[in-house]
N, C-alpha and C positions, 0 to 999 in steps of 0.2 A: 246799217243792216247788211250783212254780207250775203253772197249768193246762196250759200247753203241754208241759212236761216229763212230766206225769202222762199226758197223752194219747199222747205219743210212746212212753212206756214200755208202755202198754196195747197199742198197735199192734205194738210189737216182740214182746211176749208172744204176741199173736194170730198173727203170722207164724211164730213158732217152733212153736206148736202145730199150725198148718195144714200144716207140712212133713210131719207124721206122720199127719194125719187127712184122709181124703177119703171122700166118700159114693158109694155105688153104688145101682143100682136096688133090689137086695135089702136093702141096709142103708144108707139115706141119712144124710146129715149133718144133725143137728138143730142149726141155727144160731140163737143167741139174740142179740138186740140189745136193750139196755136203755138207755133215755134217762132223764132225770130224772123224767119223769111217766109214761111208758108202757113197755110191754115187748112185744116182737114175737118170733115164732119161726117158722122155716121148716124144712121137710124138703127137702133139696136133693140131687139126683142129680148129682154132679160129673162123672161120665162123659159124660152127655148135656147137662150145663149147663142143667138145668130144675128148677123148683120143683114138688114133688109135692103138698105141702099147706102151708098157712100159717094162722097165728092170731095175734091180738093182743088186748090188752085194750080196743081200740076196737070190736071185733066185738060185735054185739048179744047174742050168747050169753054172752060173758064179761063184758059190761058189767053184766048183771043182778046179778052177785055184788057185794053191797055190803060194804065193808070196806076195809082198807088195801091198799097196793100189793102186799104179799106175798101176801095172799089172792087178789087179782086175778091175780097171776102163776101161782098154783096152778090157778086156773080156766082160764087160757090153756093150761097144760100139759095139762089134761084135755080141753079142746076140741081141741087139736092131736092128741092120741092118738085121739080119736073120728074126726077127719078122716083120720088116717093109716090107720085100719082100713078106712074107706071106699075109700081109694086102694090097699088091699091091702098095706100096710106093717106088719110085725110088730116089726122091730128097727131101731134107729138108733144112730148114733155121735154122742156129745154134743160140741158145739163151743160152749164158753162165751164165745168172742169175746175172749179175753185178760183177762176179768174173773175175780175170785175165785169159787170155787164156794161161795157164801155168800148168804144173804138171798134176794132175788127170783130169782136165777139158780138156786139150789138148790131153791127152792120150785116153780119151773116144771118142773124135772126130776122132782121128787117127784110133781107132779100128772100128768105124762105117764106115769110108772110106774104110778100108781094107775089111770090110764085104760086100762092094758093094753099100753103100749108098752115094749118091752125095750130098756133103754139100757145 
């Protein structure tokens, strides 16, 4: 499977999942984007089309965590949960972006849950 086919398959999975998932002000969508080096997460209110909170491993708070990419993803999840509490968000709907719920994506969700966010 070449890179183009793999990407198209992921985007197709993402569209299929997004048909059923949408975020609201009370329960925003926790969208995860994973590149080869970094991981980014946002809490999105799809009704108003605005981002309520965001975090990535490039943030100074998450960067302090030394370790592998999976450890940094968990720190990003905890940071996002902290920022969500500041924004008044308690619950979220998880959007894995067409990726498998495994590795860094699962670690980010676990960190968010440990931070107090209900997914």
